[in-house]
C-alpha positions in Angstrom: 207.6 181.6 76.9 204.2 182.0 77.7 203.0 178.4 76.5 204.3 175.3 78.0 204.1 173.2 74.7 206.5 175.9 73.4 209.2 174.9 75.9 209.5 171.5 74.1 210.1 173.2 70.8 212.2 176.2 71.7 214.3 175.7 74.6 218.0 175.6 74.3 219.3 171.9 75.1 220.4 171.7 78.6 224.1 171.6 79.2 224.8 173.0 75.6 226.2 176.4 75.1 225.1 177.6 71.9 225.6 181.1 70.2 224.1 182.3 67.0 227.5 182.2 65.2 228.2 178.8 66.4 224.8 177.6 65.4 224.8 178.9 62.0 228.3 177.8 61.3 227.1 174.1 62.4 224.3 174.4 60.2 226.4 174.4 57.2 228.6 177.3 56.3 230.3 180.6 57.3 227.2 182.7 56.4 223.7 181.9 55.7 223.9 184.9 53.3 225.8 182.5 50.9 222.5 181.5 49.3 223.7 179.3 46.5 222.3 176.1 45.7 218.8 174.7 46.2 215.9 174.1 43.9 213.7 176.2 41.9 213.7 178.9 39.3 215.1 182.5 38.6 213.2 185.0 40.4 215.6 185.0 43.2 217.2 183.0 45.9 215.1 182.3 49.5 216.4 180.4 52.6 213.5 179.0 54.5 214.3 178.6 58.2 213.4 175.6 60.2 213.6 174.9 64.0 214.7 171.6 65.1 211.5 169.6 65.6 209.7 167.6 63.1 206.7 169.9 62.5 208.8 172.9 61.8 211.1 170.7 59.5 208.2 169.5 57.5 206.5 172.9 57.1 209.8 174.3 55.8 210.0 171.9 53.2 206.6 172.6 52.2 207.3 176.3 52.1 210.3 175.6 50.0 208.4 173.4 47.3 205.6 176.0 47.1 208.0 178.8 46.7 210.2 176.9 44.2 207.2 176.3 42.2 206.5 180.0 42.2 209.7 180.5 40.6 212.2 181.0 43.3 215.4 179.2 44.0 215.0 177.7 47.6 216.8 175.7 50.2 216.0 174.8 53.8 218.2 175.9 56.8 217.7 174.3 60.2 218.6 176.1 63.2 217.9 174.7 66.7 215.4 177.1 68.1 213.8 180.5 68.0 216.6 182.1 69.8 218.8 181.3 66.8 216.6 181.6 63.8 214.7 184.8 64.7 217.9 187.0 64.7 218.9 185.4 61.5 215.5 186.1 59.9 215.9 189.9 61.1 219.4 190.1 59.4 218.0 188.5 56.3 220.4 185.6 56.6 217.1 183.5 56.2 214.1 184.8 54.5 211.0 182.9 55.4 209.9 180.7 58.5 206.9 178.9 59.3 205.8 180.3 62.7 203.2 180.3 65.4 201.2 183.5 66.2 200.9 183.5 70.1 204.7 182.1 70.7 206.1 184.4 68.4 204.2 187.4 69.8 205.4 186.6 73.3 208.9 186.0 72.2 209.2 189.4 70.6 207.3 190.8 73.5 209.8 189.6 75.9 212.8 190.6 73.5 211.4 194.1 73.7 209.8 194.7 76.9 211.6 192.0 79.2 210.7 188.6 80.5 208.0 189.9 83.0 206.2 192.0 80.3 202.5 192.0 80.3 201.3 189.2 77.7 200.0 190.4 74.2 198.8 187.1 73.1 195.5 185.4 73.9 192.8 183.1 72.4 191.6 185.9 70.2 193.6 185.2 66.9 193.0 188.7 65.4 194.0 190.5 68.4 197.2 188.4 68.9 198.2 188.7 65.3 197.7 192.5 65.5 199.8 192.6 68.6 202.4 190.3 66.6 202.5 192.7 63.7 203.2 195.6 65.9 206.3 194.0 67.5 207.7 192.4 64.2 207.3 195.4 61.9 210.0 197.6 63.6 212.4 194.5 63.4 212.0 194.4 59.6 209.7 191.4 59.6 206.4 190.7 57.8 203.9 188.7 59.2 201.6 187.0 56.5 197.9 186.0 57.2 197.3 183.1 59.6 195.5 179.9 58.7 193.3 177.6 60.8 196.0 175.0 61.5 197.1 175.3 65.1 199.5 173.8 67.5 198.7 174.5 71.0 199.1 172.9 74.5 196.5 170.1 75.0 195.6 167.6 77.6 194.7 164.0 77.2 193.3 161.2 79.1 193.0 157.5 78.4 190.1 156.5 76.5 188.8 154.3 79.3 189.1 157.1 81.9 187.0 159.2 79.3 184.3 156.7 79.1 184.3 155.8 82.8 183.6 159.4 83.7 181.8 160.7 80.4 184.6 163.2 79.5 184.8 165.2 76.4 185.8 168.7 77.4 188.1 170.0 80.3 184.9 171.3 81.9 183.7 167.8 82.2 186.9 166.7 83.9 186.5 169.5 86.4 182.8 168.7 87.1 183.8 165.0 87.6 185.5 166.1 90.9 188.3 163.5 89.9 191.6 163.6 91.8 194.2 164.2 89.0 197.9 163.6 88.7 199.2 165.3 85.7 202.2 164.1 83.7 203.8 167.2 82.3 207.0 169.3 82.5 208.2 170.8 85.7 207.5 174.4 84.5 203.8 173.4 84.4 203.5 174.2 88.2 203.8 177.9 87.7 202.1 178.4 84.2 198.7 179.9 83.6 198.2 177.8 80.7 199.0 174.6 82.5 198.3 173.7 86.2 197.1 177.3 87.4 194.8 177.6 84.5 193.4 174.2 84.7 192.6 174.7 88.4 191.2 178.3 88.0 189.4 177.9 84.7 188.3 174.6 84.9 188.2 173.8 88.7 190.3 170.5 88.1 191.7 169.0 91.3 195.3 168.4 90.5 196.8 166.5 93.4 200.4 166.5 91.9 202.6 166.8 89.0 204.6 163.9 87.4 207.5 165.6 85.8 208.0 163.3 82.9 208.0 166.1 80.2 205.6 167.5 77.4 204.0 164.8 75.5 206.9 162.5 75.9 206.4 158.7 75.4 207.1 158.2 79.1 204.4 160.7 80.1 201.9 159.1 77.7 202.6 155.6 79.0 202.0 156.9 82.7 198.5 158.0 81.7 197.9 154.6 79.7 199.0 152.6 82.7 196.9 154.7 85.1 199.8 156.1 87.0 198.8 159.6 86.1 195.1 160.6 84.8 196.0 163.4 82.4 199.1 164.4 80.4 200.2 167.7 78.8 200.9 167.4 75.1 200.1 169.4 71.9 197.1 169.4 69.5 199.2 167.9 66.9 200.5 164.9 68.7 200.8 162.1 66.2 201.0 159.1 68.6 198.0 159.4 71.0 196.3 156.5 69.4 199.5 154.4 69.9 198.8 155.1 73.8 194.9 154.6 73.9 194.6 158.5 74.6 192.2 160.8 73.7 192.3 164.9 73.9 189.7 166.6 75.8 188.5 169.8 74.3 189.6 173.3 75.7 186.0 174.4 75.8 186.9 177.7 77.8 189.7 178.7 75.6 192.5 178.5 78.1 195.0 178.2 75.3 196.3 181.0 73.3 195.8 181.2 69.6 198.8 179.6 68.2 197.8 179.3 64.5 200.4 178.7 61.8 201.6 181.6 59.8 204.5 182.3 57.7 207.0 185.3 58.7 209.2 186.7 56.4 212.1 189.3 56.0 210.3 192.3 54.8 213.1 193.4 52.5 214.3 190.1 51.2 210.9 188.5 51.0 208.2 191.0 51.2 207.1 190.6 47.7 203.4 190.0 47.0 204.1 186.7 44.9 205.5 185.2 47.9 202.6 186.3 50.0 200.3 184.8 47.3 202.1 181.4 46.9 202.3 181.0 50.8 198.7 182.2 51.4 197.2 179.4 49.1 199.1 176.8 51.2 198.2 178.6 54.4 194.5 178.5 53.7 194.7 174.8 52.8 196.7 173.6 55.8 194.6 172.2 58.8 195.7 170.9 62.4 194.5 167.4 61.1 197.2 167.9 58.3 199.8 168.6 61.0 199.0 165.5 62.8 199.4 163.3 59.7 202.5 165.0 58.6 204.1 164.6 62.0 203.0 161.0 62.0 204.6 160.1 58.7 207.9 161.4 60.2 207.9 160.5 63.7 206.2 157.0 63.3 206.5 156.0 59.7 210.0 157.2 59.6 209.9 159.0 56.1 211.8 161.9 55.2 210.6 165.5 55.9 211.0 166.5 52.2 209.4 163.3 50.9 206.4 163.9 53.3 206.1 167.6 52.1 206.1 166.8 48.5 203.5 164.0 48.9 201.4 166.3 50.7 201.5 169.1 48.4 200.7 166.9 45.4 197.8 165.3 47.3 196.4 168.8 47.7 197.1 170.0 44.2 199.3 172.7 45.4 202.7 171.4 43.9 204.0 170.4 40.5 204.8 166.6 40.2 
């Protein structure tokens, strides 16, 4: 993966051997092609795929409700990670998945050209989506238009540290000449979107890494306590306020354009009606919405399905 934050969302759990067949069976049946059940109307059956993290689960429920209102019979199928759900999408075992432009582009790039392939994603959304479309189409996948909602790597400091050093951007942090200990995952050491990029692009003096993980409570607590000065998290982290932290703006666009967009199996879900239904949602969804949705599940302990329905009703995008 090209983006460190994606590691937190796509890596296979350590010590767990998972095959596609086992993953599908564990998620509820002999075959995902048995698409009975679910909710909605009579235009056909659609399985919406979800990865195993909160944001993906909520987005999948939102997609499911939007498509059910459009007349399709739908259900959500959760698979652990992209290594499992992307092949299932190609095979038509699932029909629709909420995705991230740069992350999927680099996943398919590595799948085609190897792990050391030249990157195709960048901070330029249009170029990234074009590259993604070229990689997805031969696999029978159709990439629908991206929206403005993003989930990217992001870096946060304590509000006190930001105030003391007059920090609003990562450039400000570099100019401050502060020595920085960074709470992150171990892989940050060699990632151009993490330690290497912070040093080269922003001139930030990183004296060491504290391997507490990407946006974990332990990592954020270390910055709150002053043990570390900077933490790697994501733009949709819903608990920063709980730790008194604030994001610094990526003003030189170090991170790739990981905008949310639907990806569908072209044969089973390539209809214009599906694109139209999901397009209205994609245009409405914002990064702030993702933060709120994540918070309602992770902090308020509400069910993803209930959070999805309430969001759609509040935006006038679903039938009550």
